[in-house]
C-alpha positions in Angstrom: -53.8 -22.7 -99.3 -55.1 -18.7 -100.0 -52.2 -15.8 -99.6 -51.6 -12.5 -98.7 -49.3 -9.5 -99.8 -49.2 -6.2 -99.7 -45.7 -4.1 -100.3 -44.7 -0.3 -99.9 -41.7 1.2 -101.2 -39.6 3.4 -98.9 -39.0 5.7 -102.7 -41.9 5.6 -104.3 -40.7 2.4 -106.8 -42.7 0.5 -108.7 -43.9 -1.9 -106.1 -45.5 -4.5 -108.4 -42.7 -6.9 -108.8 -41.9 -7.6 -105.3 -45.1 -8.2 -104.7 -45.8 -10.9 -107.7 -42.1 -12.3 -105.8 -43.6 -12.7 -102.2 -46.6 -14.5 -104.3 -44.4 -17.0 -105.2 -42.5 -18.1 -102.4 -43.4 -21.3 -101.3 -44.8 -22.3 -104.6 -46.1 -24.7 -106.2 -49.0 -24.9 -104.9 -51.9 -25.5 -105.7 -53.5 -21.6 -106.3 -56.7 -21.6 -108.7 -55.8 -18.1 -109.7 -53.2 -15.0 -108.4 -53.9 -10.8 -108.4 -51.9 -8.4 -107.6 -53.7 -4.4 -107.0 -52.7 -1.5 -106.7 -55.3 1.2 -104.9 -57.3 1.5 -108.8 -56.8 -1.6 -111.1 -56.9 -5.2 -110.1 -55.2 -7.7 -112.3 -56.3 -11.3 -111.9 -53.9 -14.6 -113.9 -53.9 -17.8 -114.1 -50.2 -18.5 -113.4 -47.7 -15.3 -111.1 -46.1 -15.3 -115.1 -49.2 -13.8 -116.9 -49.4 -11.4 -114.5 -46.1 -9.7 -114.9 -47.3 -8.9 -118.7 -50.0 -6.7 -116.7 -47.7 -4.0 -115.8 -49.5 -2.4 -113.1 -47.2 0.9 -111.8 -47.8 1.4 -107.8 -45.3 2.1 -104.9 -48.2 0.2 -103.0 -49.2 -3.5 -103.9 -51.5 -5.6 -102.1 -51.5 -9.9 -103.6 -53.7 -12.9 -103.3 -53.0 -16.7 -104.3 -56.9 -17.8 -104.4 -57.2 -21.5 -102.9 -60.9 -23.1 -103.0 -62.3 -24.2 -99.6 -66.0 -23.9 -99.2 -68.4 -23.0 -102.5 -68.2 -19.8 -102.2 -65.4 -18.6 -101.5 -64.7 -16.3 -104.1 -60.8 -14.3 -105.8 -59.4 -11.3 -104.3 -58.8 -8.7 -104.1 -62.4 -6.4 -104.1 -63.0 -2.6 -104.9 -63.3 -0.1 -101.8 -63.4 3.5 -102.9 -60.1 4.7 -104.3 -58.4 1.5 -102.5 -58.5 -1.9 -102.9 -58.8 -4.8 -100.3 -57.8 -8.8 -99.8 -59.8 -10.1 -96.4 -58.7 -13.6 -95.3 -60.9 -15.4 -92.8 -64.9 -15.7 -92.3 -67.5 -13.8 -90.4 -70.0 -15.7 -87.5 -72.7 -16.3 -87.4 -71.2 -18.0 -91.0 -73.7 -17.8 -93.6 -73.6 -20.6 -96.7 -74.8 -17.5 -98.6 -72.5 -14.7 -98.4 -68.4 -14.2 -99.8 -66.9 -12.9 -96.6 -64.4 -10.8 -98.3 -67.9 -8.9 -100.2 -69.2 -9.5 -96.1 -66.0 -7.3 -95.0 -65.1 -4.8 -98.4 -69.1 -3.4 -97.9 -68.2 -2.8 -94.5 -64.5 -0.6 -94.9 -65.6 0.6 -98.6 -65.7 4.1 -97.6 -63.6 6.2 -94.4 -61.1 2.9 -94.5 -59.5 3.9 -91.4 -62.6 4.8 -89.5 -64.1 2.2 -90.4 -61.9 -0.3 -89.7 -61.2 0.5 -86.1 -65.3 0.1 -86.0 -64.5 -3.7 -88.2 -62.4 -4.8 -86.1 -64.0 -4.2 -82.8 -67.2 -5.1 -83.9 -67.2 -8.0 -86.3 -66.8 -11.9 -84.3 -64.6 -13.5 -86.9 -61.5 -15.2 -87.6 -60.1 -12.8 -90.7 -56.6 -10.4 -91.2 -57.1 -7.7 -93.9 -55.2 -5.7 -95.7 -56.1 -1.8 -97.8 -54.4 -0.2 -100.1 -54.8 3.7 -100.5 -52.9 6.0 -102.8 -50.4 6.4 -100.4 -50.3 3.9 -98.1 -51.8 0.4 -96.6 -54.5 0.8 -93.6 -54.4 -3.0 -92.3 -55.5 -5.0 -89.6 -56.6 -8.9 -87.7 -58.9 -10.5 -85.2 -59.4 -9.9 -81.6 -58.0 -13.4 -81.1 -55.1 -13.8 -84.2 -56.6 -16.8 -86.5 -55.3 -15.9 -89.2 -51.7 -15.9 -89.7 -50.2 -12.2 -91.0 -46.9 -10.6 -90.4 -44.9 -7.5 -91.0 -41.1 -6.3 -91.6 -39.2 -3.9 -94.0 -36.0 -3.6 -95.0 -34.5 -0.7 -96.5 -36.3 -0.1 -98.8 -39.7 -1.9 -98.3 -42.3 -2.1 -95.4 -44.0 -5.4 -96.6 -47.0 -7.6 -94.9 -47.6 -11.6 -95.6 -49.3 -14.4 -94.4 -46.3 -16.0 -94.2 -43.1 -15.0 -93.2 -41.1 -17.1 -96.4 -42.8 -14.4 -98.2 -41.2 -11.6 -96.0 -37.7 -13.5 -96.5 -38.4 -13.8 -100.5 -37.7 -10.1 -100.6 -35.0 -9.3 -98.1 -36.8 -9.1 -96.0 -35.4 -11.3 -92.3 -37.1 -10.0 -89.4 -40.6 -10.1 -88.2 -43.1 -9.8 -86.2 -46.4 -11.1 -85.8 -49.3 -8.6 -86.4 -50.9 -7.6 -82.8 -54.3 -8.9 -82.6 -57.4 -6.7 -82.1 -54.9 -3.8 -83.6 -55.3 -1.4 -87.5 -52.2 -0.4 -88.2 -52.0 2.1 -91.1 -48.7 1.6 -93.0 -47.0 3.9 -95.3 -43.0 4.5 -96.3 -42.1 6.0 -92.9 -43.4 2.6 -90.9 -46.1 1.0 -88.9 -47.8 2.9 -86.7 -50.1 0.5 -84.7 -53.8 1.4 -82.6 -55.4 -0.9 -79.9 -59.4 -1.4 -81.6 -60.2 -5.1 -79.5 -57.7 -6.9 -77.2 -58.1 -8.4 -74.3 -57.6 -6.8 -70.9 -56.8 -8.4 -66.9 -59.6 -8.0 -65.5 -60.2 -9.1 -61.5 -61.9 -12.5 -60.7 -65.5 -11.4 -60.2 -67.8 -13.7 -57.4 -69.8 -17.3 -59.1 -70.0 -20.3 -57.6 -68.5 -23.9 -59.8 -71.6 -24.4 -60.9 -72.8 -20.8 -62.4 -69.7 -21.2 -64.2 -69.5 -23.7 -65.7 -73.0 -23.3 -67.1 -72.6 -19.8 -68.3 -69.3 -21.2 -70.6 -72.0 -23.9 -71.9 -73.5 -21.6 -73.4 -70.8 -19.3 -74.4 -68.9 -22.6 -76.3 -72.2 -23.5 -77.8 -72.9 -20.8 -79.2 -69.6 -20.6 -80.0 -69.5 -23.9 -82.0 -72.7 -23.5 -83.8 -71.5 -20.4 -85.3 -68.1 -22.5 -86.4 -70.3 -24.3 -87.6 -73.7 -23.1 -89.6 -72.9 -22.9 -92.7 -71.7 -26.8 -93.1 -73.7 -30.2 -92.8 -70.4 -31.7 -92.1 -67.3 -31.3 -90.9 -64.2 -33.4 -89.3 -63.2 -32.4 -85.4 -59.3 -33.1 -84.8 -60.8 -36.0 -81.8 -57.4 -37.6 -79.0 -61.0 -38.9 -76.9 -59.3 -35.4 -74.2 -61.7 -33.6 -72.6 -61.6 -30.7 -75.2 -61.7 -32.5 -78.5 -64.4 -34.3 -76.2 -67.2 -31.4 -75.4 -66.5 -30.1 -78.9 -67.5 -33.7 -81.0 -70.0 -33.6 -78.5 -71.4 -30.0 -79.0 -71.5 -30.1 -83.0 -73.3 -33.1 -83.3 -76.1 -31.1 -80.6 -75.8 -28.7 -83.8 -77.0 -30.8 -86.2 -73.7 -31.7 -88.6 -72.3 -34.4 -88.9 -69.5 -34.8 -87.2 -66.9 -37.4 -88.3 -63.9 -37.2 -85.6 -60.2 -37.4 -86.5 -58.1 -39.6 -84.6 -54.2 -39.7 -85.7 -51.3 -41.7 -83.8 -48.2 -44.0 -83.6 -48.1 -47.6 -83.2 -48.7 -49.2 -79.7 -50.0 -46.0 -77.9 -53.0 -47.0 -75.1 -55.1 -42.9 -76.4 -55.8 -44.2 -79.0 -57.6 -47.2 -77.5 -58.8 -44.7 -75.5 -59.4 -42.3 -78.2 -62.1 -45.0 -80.0 -63.9 -45.9 -76.9 -64.7 -41.8 -76.3 -66.1 -42.0 -79.5 -68.2 -45.2 -79.6 -69.7 -43.7 -76.9 -70.3 -39.8 -77.8 -72.1 -42.5 -80.8 -69.9 -40.5 -83.4 -67.4 -42.4 -86.5 -63.5 -42.1 -85.9 -61.5 -42.2 -88.2 -58.3 -43.9 -86.7 -54.8 -43.9 -88.5 -51.4 -45.0 -87.5 -48.1 -44.1 -88.4 -45.0 -44.7 -87.6 -41.3 -43.2 -86.6 -40.6 -43.5 -90.3 -43.3 -41.3 -91.2 -42.7 -39.0 -88.5 -38.9 -38.1 -90.3 -41.2 -38.1 -93.7 -42.6 -34.7 -92.0 -40.6 -32.7 -90.5 -39.7 -31.2 -93.9 -43.5 -30.7 -95.1 -44.3 -29.0 -91.3 -40.6 -26.7 -90.6 -41.5 -25.2 -93.5 -45.1 -24.5 -92.4 -44.1 -23.2 -89.6 -41.0 -21.8 -90.3 -39.2 -22.0 -87.1 -36.9 -24.8 -86.1 -38.8 -25.6 -82.2 -38.8 -28.5 -81.3 -42.2 -28.2 -78.9 -43.3 -26.6 -82.4 -42.2 -29.2 -84.3 -43.3 -32.3 -82.5 -46.7 -30.6 -82.1 -47.4 -29.4 -85.2 -46.5 -32.9 -86.9 -50.1 -35.0 -85.4 -52.1 -31.5 -86.8 -49.9 -32.1 -90.1 -51.4 -36.0 -90.5 -54.6 -35.6 -88.9 -55.6 -31.9 -91.8 -54.6 -34.5 -94.5 -56.8 -37.2 -93.3 -59.5 -34.5 -93.3 -58.5 -33.3 -96.6 -58.1 -37.1 -97.9 -61.6 -37.7 -96.6 -63.4 -34.8 -98.4 -63.8 -31.8 -95.0 -63.3 -28.9 -95.9 -63.4 -27.6 -92.7 -61.7 -29.1 -88.9 -63.0 -28.3 -85.2 -60.4 -28.2 -82.4 -60.0 -27.9 -79.4 -56.9 -25.5 -79.4 -57.4 -22.7 -76.7 -58.9 -24.5 -73.6 -55.1 -24.7 -72.2 -53.8 -20.9 -72.1 -57.6 -20.6 -71.3 -58.4 -22.0 -68.2 -55.0 -23.2 -67.4 -54.9 -26.8 -68.4 -50.6 -26.6 -68.4 -49.0 -29.1 -66.1 -46.1 -25.9 -65.6 -49.4 -23.5 -64.5 -49.8 -25.7 -60.9 -45.8 -25.7 -60.6 -46.0 -21.4 -60.9 -48.6 -21.7 -58.5 -47.5 -23.6 -55.6 -43.8 -21.3 -56.0 -45.4 -18.3 -56.8 -48.8 -17.4 -56.0 -51.5 -16.7 -57.2 -50.6 -13.3 -58.3 -47.8 -14.6 -60.5 -49.8 -17.4 -61.8 -52.8 -15.2 -63.5 -50.0 -13.4 -64.6 -48.2 -16.1 -66.6 -51.5 -17.0 -68.0 -52.4 -13.8 -69.2 -50.0 -13.5 -71.2 -49.6 -16.9 -72.2 -53.7 -16.4 -73.1 -52.4 -13.0 -75.4 -49.9 -15.3 -77.0 -51.3 -18.3 -77.9 -52.2 -16.7 -80.9 -47.9 -16.7 -81.7 -47.3 -19.5 -80.0 -50.4 -22.3 -80.8 -53.0 -20.4 -83.8 -50.7 -19.6 -86.1 -48.7 -22.7 -86.4 -52.3 -24.9 -86.2 -54.0 -22.2 -88.9 -50.9 -22.7 -91.6 -50.8 -26.3 -90.9 -53.7 -26.7 -91.7 -54.6 -24.1 -94.9 -51.5 -26.7 -97.0 -54.3 -29.0 -97.5 -56.9 -26.9 -98.2 -58.6 -27.4 -94.6 -60.1 -24.5 -92.7 -59.2 -24.7 -88.9 -62.0 -23.4 -86.6 -61.4 -23.7 -83.1 -65.0 -22.7 -81.0 -62.6 -22.5 -77.8 -60.8 -19.2 -79.0 -63.0 -16.5 -78.7 -63.3 -13.1 -77.5 -66.0 -13.5 -75.4 -64.9 -16.8 -74.0 -61.0 -15.3 -73.3 -62.5 -11.8 -71.7 -65.0 -15.4 -69.9 -61.8 -17.3 -68.8 -60.4 -14.3 -68.2 -62.9 -13.2 -65.3 -62.9 -16.4 -63.2 -60.9 -17.3 -60.3 -57.8 -19.2 -60.2 -59.6 -21.8 -58.2 -61.8 -22.5 -61.0 -58.5 -23.9 -63.2 -56.5 -25.0 -60.7 -55.8 -25.7 -57.3 -52.2 -24.9 -55.6 -51.7 -29.2 -55.1 -49.6 -31.4 -56.9 -53.1 -33.7 -57.8 -54.8 -31.3 -58.6 -56.1 -32.6 -62.2 -56.5 -28.8 -63.9 -59.6 -26.5 -66.1 -61.9 -27.7 -62.9 -64.1 -25.6 -64.9 -64.7 -27.2 -68.5 -64.9 -31.1 -65.9 -67.1 -29.5 -64.8 -69.0 -27.9 -67.9 -67.8 -31.9 -69.1 -69.8 -33.6 -66.5 -72.9 -31.0 -67.2 -73.2 -32.8 -70.6 -73.3 -36.4 -69.1 -70.2 -36.6 -70.5 -68.1 -40.1 -69.0 -65.6 -40.4 -66.5 -62.5 -41.0 -68.4 -63.9 -38.0 -69.8 -64.2 -36.1 -66.8 -61.2 -37.2 -64.4 -58.8 -38.4 -67.2 -55.6 -36.3 -66.5 -54.3 -34.4 -69.8 -51.4 -35.1 -71.8 -49.5 -32.6 -74.4 -50.2 -34.3 -78.3 -46.7 -34.7 -78.5 -46.6 -37.3 -75.7 -50.1 -38.5 -76.6 -49.4 -39.7 -80.4 -45.7 -40.2 -79.9 -44.3 -38.1 -82.0 -41.9 -36.5 -78.5 -39.9 -40.0 -78.4 -39.7 -40.2 -82.2 -37.9 -37.0 -82.5 -35.6 -37.7 -79.6 -35.1 -41.3 -81.7 -34.7 -39.6 -84.9 -32.6 -37.1 -83.7 -30.1 -39.3 -81.7 -29.4 -41.5 -84.8 -28.4 -38.6 -86.5 -26.1 -37.8 -83.8 -27.7 -35.1 -83.2 -30.1 -32.8 -80.7 -34.2 -32.6 -81.5 -33.0 -29.0 -81.8 -29.7 -29.4 -84.0 -31.3 -32.0 -86.1 -33.9 -29.5 -87.1 -32.0 -26.3 -87.7 -30.1 -28.3 -89.9 -33.1 -29.8 -91.9 -34.1 -25.5 -91.7 -31.1 -24.5 -92.8 -31.8 -27.0 -96.1 -34.8 -25.9 -96.6 -34.7 -21.8 -96.1 -30.7 -21.3 -97.0 -31.4 -20.2 -99.9 -34.4 -17.7 -98.7 -33.3 -16.2 -95.4 -30.3 -17.4 -91.8 -31.4 -18.1 -89.3 -30.0 -18.8 -85.4 
């Protein structure tokens, strides 16, 4: 699991030790090497202890812990003109011969602020980057927010990190998620954010359902193709539901050896359903069944990764943790999944309730807000969990192009104001266009925490401790992070 950190002193003091402490947060890990860099020099070592002997002196430092996922990956940071940069992510279309960070470094080599803004505006990909200049940091994040990046400050430091625990370690207890599609200039006085490429809520455009489904199909086919163009094989997190079935079908059509990963507790009907859909897709499925004891044994690991004791986040995170671990055990470096489709195309039941109670304008506002916040609510959680197993998560639905397209669709292409609407109507039409069977196209959505049985298992575990799920998770979270953060 690679990590990025960066820190600026508010008083001009050397912050090398601070950056190293941030890299050590959450250790031990399986990093191949560690690095710190001032604007003028880069030092790499196999351990943070060795880094401490290198004696970099700078009030502005970036750091990186390196874990290789794909063969083309290389250690960082990299040198720019009068600066250094660390880059976490991928640029699409992917290319097996290109080291993504070097591609980014060439585009960011000079005129860092201007070129960074152009890079965010024009580059398709899942990424975050931090440039260390002499007196400031320049940082950016892709327009969806696929790679985690957090920021915060205390009386001594202003800092960035790909994990909140790195900020907690240096006494920055309150942190925020870096806004997607933005450029930030950071010095001892604070943060200045500028939008470079962000989503807006357009007026719905006139279009037929069939045309909309065909255009969505083209967007999604392109997105899948770009995300597997550097792969011969990959895993697909698979429930047998609408979104994962479409992703699996399109991945197979790209000529990639796709393997379906299905996880669930015992005696869940979704397991047999997933196997039947896998047979219809003619794709290999790896199905794993867990127990309530497995849930209990996984809770601490998930809390440590998602960095918040939230019941919904934890109950979703546990099956994702299992799927990523199984993908890793099977030797897959990349896992595709269908996350993002529920926000983009109104897959949640609550949208129907809001529609019936408050009308179309209100629910469209809610959907737009959920789309622009899905990086905080879902993507960061899932990316951090998968990265802990050295598995790279790629989400074909969660792209700027598809989000822009989805926002421009009429609401009745997603849901209707009636209790029996199936939701994600245009996505269901797309699945029909692909030839998927009614067991997929007509199947009602069940959220992963319910479909896998994890939600009920957590309730049982908490009840046995005499606690609510919220109380149980807060207690567990406090034990994990009691030495570095107070959580209310």
